[in-house]
Every structure is written in structure tokens, then in C-alpha cells.
C-alpha positions as CSV (number, residue, x, y, z in Angstrom):
1,X,0.0,0.0,0.0
2,X,1.2,3.5,-0.8
3,X,-0.7,6.3,0.9
4,X,-2.6,9.0,-0.9
5,X,-0.9,12.3,-0.1
6,X,-3.5,14.9,0.9
7,X,-2.4,18.3,-0.6
8,X,-2.9,21.1,1.8
9,X,-2.1,23.6,-0.9
10,X,-5.0,22.4,-3.2
11,X,-7.5,22.6,-0.3
12,X,-6.2,25.9,1.0
13,X,-6.4,27.5,-2.4
14,X,-10.0,26.3,-2.8
15,X,-10.9,27.8,0.5
16,X,-9.2,31.1,-0.2
17,X,-11.0,31.2,-3.6
18,X,-14.4,30.7,-1.9
19,X,-13.6,33.3,0.8
20,X,-12.5,35.8,-1.9
21,X,-15.9,35.4,-3.7
22,X,-17.7,35.9,-0.4
23,X,-15.7,39.1,0.2
24,X,-16.7,40.4,-3.2
25,X,-20.3,39.6,-2.4
26,X,-20.1,41.5,0.9
27,X,-18.6,44.5,-0.8
28,X,-21.2,44.5,-3.6
29,X,-24.3,43.7,-1.4
30,X,-23.4,45.3,2.0
31,X,-20.8,47.9,1.0
32,X,-17.8,46.7,3.2
33,X,-14.8,44.5,3.2
34,X,-13.7,42.6,6.4
35,X,-10.6,44.1,8.2
36,X,-8.0,42.1,10.0
37,X,-5.4,43.7,12.3
38,X,-2.3,41.7,13.1
39,X,-0.1,42.8,16.0
40,X,3.5,41.7,16.4
41,X,5.7,42.7,19.3
42,X,9.5,42.4,19.0
43,X,11.7,40.8,16.3
44,X,11.2,37.1,16.6
45,X,12.0,35.8,13.1
46,X,9.4,33.0,13.1
47,X,6.7,35.5,14.1
48,X,7.8,37.9,11.3
49,X,7.3,35.0,8.8
50,X,3.9,34.0,10.2
51,X,2.5,37.5,10.3
52,X,3.9,38.2,6.9
53,X,2.1,35.2,5.4
54,X,-1.2,36.2,7.0
55,X,-0.9,39.8,5.8
56,X,-0.1,38.6,2.3
57,X,-3.0,36.2,2.2
58,X,-5.4,38.9,3.5
59,X,-4.4,41.2,0.7
60,X,-4.6,38.5,-2.0
61,X,-8.2,37.7,-1.2
62,X,-9.5,41.2,-0.5
63,X,-9.4,41.5,3.3
64,X,-8.3,44.9,4.5
65,X,-5.1,44.2,6.3
66,X,-3.4,46.3,9.0
67,X,-0.1,45.2,10.5
68,X,1.2,46.8,13.7
69,X,4.8,46.0,14.5
70,X,5.7,47.1,18.1
71,X,9.1,47.3,19.6
72,X,10.4,44.6,22.0
73,X,10.2,47.0,25.0
74,X,6.5,47.7,24.5
75,X,4.9,47.4,28.0
76,X,1.9,45.3,28.9
77,X,-0.3,48.3,29.5
78,X,0.7,49.8,26.1
79,X,-0.3,46.6,24.3
80,X,-3.5,46.3,26.3
81,X,-4.5,49.9,25.3
82,X,-4.0,49.0,21.7
83,X,-6.2,46.0,21.9
84,X,-8.9,47.9,23.7
85,X,-8.7,50.6,21.0
86,X,-9.1,48.0,18.3
87,X,-12.1,46.5,20.1
88,X,-13.8,49.8,19.9
89,X,-13.1,50.4,16.2
90,X,-16.3,49.3,14.4
91,X,-14.4,48.7,11.1
92,X,-12.1,46.1,12.6
93,X,-13.5,42.6,12.3
94,X,-10.5,40.5,13.4
95,X,-7.6,41.1,15.9
96,X,-4.7,38.7,15.9
97,X,-1.9,39.1,18.5
98,X,1.1,37.0,17.3
99,X,2.7,34.8,20.0
100,X,5.2,34.6,21.6
101,X,5.2,38.0,23.4
102,X,8.1,39.4,25.3
103,X,8.3,38.4,29.0
104,X,7.1,41.7,30.4
105,X,3.7,41.1,28.7
106,X,1.1,38.8,30.3
107,X,0.0,36.9,27.2
108,X,-3.1,35.3,28.7
109,X,-4.5,38.7,29.9
110,X,-3.9,40.2,26.5
111,X,-5.6,37.4,24.6
112,X,-8.6,37.5,27.0
113,X,-8.9,41.3,26.5
114,X,-9.7,40.8,22.8
115,X,-13.4,41.1,22.0
116,X,-14.5,37.5,21.5
117,X,-16.3,38.5,18.4
118,X,-13.0,39.7,16.9
119,X,-10.8,36.9,18.3
120,X,-10.3,35.2,14.9
121,X,-7.7,32.7,16.1
122,X,-10.5,31.0,18.0
123,X,-8.6,30.8,21.3
124,X,-10.6,33.2,23.4
125,X,-12.1,31.3,26.4
126,X,-15.7,32.4,25.4
127,X,-15.3,31.0,21.9
128,X,-13.8,27.8,23.4
129,X,-16.8,27.6,25.6
130,X,-19.2,28.0,22.7
131,X,-17.2,25.3,20.8
132,X,-17.5,22.9,23.8
133,X,-21.2,23.4,23.8
134,X,-21.6,22.7,20.1
135,X,-22.7,26.3,19.4
136,X,-21.6,28.5,16.5
137,X,-18.2,30.0,17.3
138,X,-14.9,31.2,15.9
139,X,-12.9,27.9,15.9
140,X,-9.1,27.5,16.2
141,X,-7.8,27.5,12.7
142,X,-5.6,24.4,12.6
143,X,-8.3,21.9,13.8
144,X,-10.9,23.6,11.6
145,X,-8.5,23.1,8.7
146,X,-8.1,19.5,9.5
147,X,-11.9,19.0,9.3
148,X,-11.8,20.7,5.9
149,X,-9.0,18.3,4.7
150,X,-11.0,15.3,5.8
151,X,-14.3,16.4,4.3
152,X,-12.9,17.7,1.0
153,X,-10.9,14.5,0.6
154,X,-14.1,12.4,1.0
155,X,-12.8,10.7,4.2
156,X,-15.7,9.6,6.4
157,X,-15.6,10.9,10.0
158,X,-19.0,9.8,11.5
159,X,-18.7,6.6,13.3
160,X,-15.0,6.4,12.9
161,X,-12.5,6.1,15.8
162,X,-10.3,9.2,15.8
163,X,-7.2,9.2,18.0
164,X,-5.4,12.4,18.8
165,X,-1.8,12.4,20.1
166,X,-1.4,15.7,22.0
167,X,-3.7,17.6,24.3
168,X,-2.8,21.3,23.7
169,X,-5.3,24.1,23.8
170,X,-4.3,25.0,20.2
171,X,-4.8,21.7,18.5
172,X,-5.5,18.6,20.6
173,X,-8.5,19.7,22.7
174,X,-10.4,21.7,20.0
175,X,-9.6,18.9,17.5
176,X,-11.4,16.5,19.8
177,X,-14.4,18.7,20.1
178,X,-14.7,19.3,16.4
179,X,-14.4,15.5,15.7
180,X,-17.1,14.9,18.3
181,X,-19.4,17.3,16.5
182,X,-18.8,15.3,13.3
183,X,-19.9,12.1,15.2
184,X,-16.5,10.5,15.5
185,X,-15.5,8.4,18.6
186,X,-12.6,10.3,20.0
187,X,-9.6,9.3,22.2
188,X,-7.0,11.8,23.3
189,X,-3.5,10.5,24.1
190,X,-0.6,12.3,25.7
191,X,2.8,11.9,27.4
192,X,1.3,9.9,30.3
193,X,-0.6,7.5,28.1
194,X,0.3,3.9,28.9
195,X,1.2,1.7,25.9
196,X,0.5,4.4,23.3
197,X,0.9,2.2,20.2
198,X,-1.9,-0.1,21.3
199,X,-4.3,2.8,21.3
200,X,-3.1,4.6,18.2
201,X,-3.3,1.4,16.2
202,X,-7.1,1.4,16.8
203,X,-7.4,4.7,14.9
204,X,-9.3,5.1,11.7
205,X,-8.1,8.8,11.8
206,X,-4.8,9.4,13.6
207,X,-3.9,13.1,14.4
208,X,-0.4,13.7,15.6
209,X,0.2,17.0,17.3
210,X,3.0,16.6,19.9
211,X,6.0,18.5,18.5
212,X,8.4,15.6,18.3
213,X,10.1,14.9,15.0
214,X,9.2,11.6,13.5
215,X,7.8,10.3,16.8
216,X,4.8,8.4,15.2
217,X,6.2,5.3,13.5
218,X,5.0,2.1,12.0
219,X,4.1,0.6,15.4
220,X,1.6,3.4,16.0
221,X,-0.2,3.2,12.6
222,X,-3.0,0.8,11.7
223,X,-2.9,-0.3,8.1
224,X,-5.4,1.7,6.0
225,X,-5.7,4.6,8.5
226,X,-5.8,8.3,7.7
227,X,-2.8,10.0,9.3
228,X,-2.9,13.7,9.8
229,X,0.5,15.2,10.7
230,X,0.2,18.6,12.5
231,X,3.8,18.8,13.6
232,X,6.3,21.4,12.5
233,X,9.8,20.6,13.7
234,X,13.3,21.7,12.6
235,X,15.3,18.6,12.1
236,X,19.1,18.7,12.0
237,X,19.8,15.1,13.0
238,X,21.1,13.4,9.8
239,X,20.7,9.9,11.3
240,X,17.0,10.6,12.1
241,X,16.5,12.1,8.6
242,X,17.8,8.8,7.1
243,X,15.2,6.9,9.2
244,X,12.4,9.2,8.0
245,X,13.1,9.6,4.2
246,X,14.3,7.6,1.3
247,X,15.6,8.1,-2.3
248,X,15.4,11.6,-3.9
249,X,13.4,13.0,-0.9
250,X,16.2,12.0,1.4
251,X,18.9,13.6,-0.8
252,X,16.9,16.8,-0.9
253,X,16.5,16.8,2.9
254,X,20.2,16.2,3.5
255,X,21.1,19.0,1.1
256,X,18.7,21.3,2.9
257,X,20.2,20.4,6.3
258,X,23.7,21.1,4.9
259,X,22.6,24.4,3.5
260,X,20.3,25.8,6.2
261,X,21.2,23.6,9.2
262,X,17.8,22.0,9.4
263,X,14.9,20.6,7.4
264,X,11.2,21.0,8.2
265,X,9.5,17.7,9.3
266,X,6.4,16.6,11.1
267,X,5.6,14.4,14.1
268,X,5.1,11.3,11.8
269,X,7.8,9.2,10.2
270,X,6.7,9.7,6.5
271,X,8.5,6.5,5.3
272,X,6.3,4.4,7.7
273,X,3.1,6.4,7.1
274,X,3.4,6.0,3.3
275,X,3.7,2.2,3.6
276,X,0.8,1.7,6.0
277,X,-1.7,4.6,5.8
278,X,-4.4,5.0,3.2
279,X,-4.2,8.8,3.4
280,X,-1.4,11.0,4.8
281,X,-0.7,14.8,5.1
282,X,2.9,15.7,4.3
283,X,5.1,18.2,6.0
284,X,5.6,20.7,4.6
285,X,2.6,21.0,2.2
286,X,-0.1,19.6,4.4
287,X,-2.0,21.0,7.5
288,X,0.1,24.1,7.9
289,X,-1.2,25.7,4.7
290,X,-4.8,25.3,6.0
291,X,-4.1,27.4,9.1
292,X,-3.8,30.7,7.2
293,X,-6.7,29.9,4.9
294,X,-9.0,29.2,7.9
295,X,-7.9,32.4,9.6
296,X,-9.1,34.2,6.4
297,X,-12.4,32.3,6.7
298,X,-12.8,33.1,10.4
299,X,-12.2,36.8,9.6
300,X,-15.1,36.8,7.1
301,X,-17.3,34.8,9.5
302,X,-16.5,37.3,12.3
303,X,-17.5,40.2,10.0
304,X,-20.8,38.6,9.2
305,X,-21.6,37.6,12.8
306,X,-20.9,41.1,14.1
307,X,-23.3,42.6,11.5
308,X,-26.0,39.9,11.8
309,X,-25.5,38.8,8.2
């Protein structure tokens, strides 16, 4: 068996095309375009890349994009004042504060200060509460993207056993709630789970979100399962790269490690997944591309919900 690769790019492009059409409709019918404000504090290189990709995607599909880059020494109260000002601005539909924040800023307090109707990353406690109760809510983007991958790839969810490895507030927990809404039977595993392979091998749908390069191997995967790899890890270990890749892919990975010092890999060993799984999301090129697309979709949904559309 050779797994079918589920292309995140194809699905993300389709979602962005749909969102762009909806934005044109809102402009024509209701006279406005949604607005997303992204706030970045400091000069973390990864944050700069993430915010840049979100601003670029916004501009491409027609969302009004505003990027506020604040200095590293910005105080907690200064950032809090900016968030409150954006809450009051009627034309702002989405507020995104990029993490991590400098140590003098209390991240939890900042995120909770965002108007829940504008908290388009889906992490606000009020939105999480709505999700837990099965009500309409702004949903965390990565888990929402995974549901889109499954549905648009015609992979059944209802009645299937979904196993999630990882219990974070960003992926694991909201993923479980979304899969329950789709009538899956859900098991969450974590670092204290006893005999992990015996549980993951029961999965029809296996979601790996633990942040450990190549951790999920053949012993964890049931033949014919759908394996969703959420991990994004920088791998510099050449021996581990040889365990995870073969052929031309291995050569490319080794060349990348030599040039950049690392290659981007997921939580799943792709060599094992490709042999055992029926469907598999690659890294890069899989789940990560959906996260930005779903942020765009959330921004439009927030704009509509706020205006009763």
C-alpha cells in the first residue's frame, strides 16, 4: 500500500477562492470588506514570517489588512491599550496578537482582553466555551483546517475512531471537540498515556500534534488509517533524517540540512506512514497551509456575525 498524499495547498487554495468570492459579495451587497489587524511585538524571526504570510494572504483575497509591529520594549499596558482601541473600532473585524510575546507582557491577559467577536484565532475562552457546547463559534484555525481536509478529501468521519496524540489548547482539545461534532468516537493520548501504540493502532483517523520529529512510527499506525500530521519541527539530525526519508526525498532533505542547518519535518515518520496509511498529510505542504486559509475564513465569519449577516 502507498498512501494518498492529501495536498494542503490544493484545499487551502480552494478555501481562499471561496472566501474571496464571499468578500466580493459582501462588498457589492453590503458595502464593506472585512478588516484584520495583526499585532507583532519584537523581532522574533518566526513571528515575522507567520504575520507576513497572514498579511499577504489577506491582501490577496481582498481582506483589508493592517499590520502593527511594536518594539520589543512595549509594555503590557501599552499593548492592552492598543487591543482595547481596536475592540472599539467598528471597522475592525479581526484582531490577531502573534505569540510569543516578550516576557514583560502577560500573554493570557492580552488574549482575553480581545473582543471574543473579533478573536479570529479561536482561542478566546468564550469562543472555546461555545465550541465545547456545540454552538456557532470562531474555531481554532488548525483543527478547523483538518476537518476541511477530511471532508474535502471524502474521508468519512462519522462513526470512525479518531485518536489524537497531543492535548494542547491550540490543536488537541479543540480537535477532539470538532471531531465529536462530526460524530466520531474520540480518544486523546498524551505523554502519560500507557502503551501508546496499542491505542493509536485502533485509529481510523490518527492526528499527531505533539511537537516531536518523527515520533509516530509504524508501530503506531493501523494499516489503512488516515494519518494527519500537525507537527512542524526543525530537524538537524542526519541519522533521524535517514530513518524518515528515502531516495530523492532523502537527498533533498540532507542537502537542505547542509545548507540551512535543518529541514522541516512533522511528528510522523513519513516513510512508515506512506507504507501503512491510506491517506497522509505531508510536512511541509499539508496541514500548515490550511491554518492561514482558515484564519481568512474566520475573519469573514466574524465580520458577518458582528453585523448579523
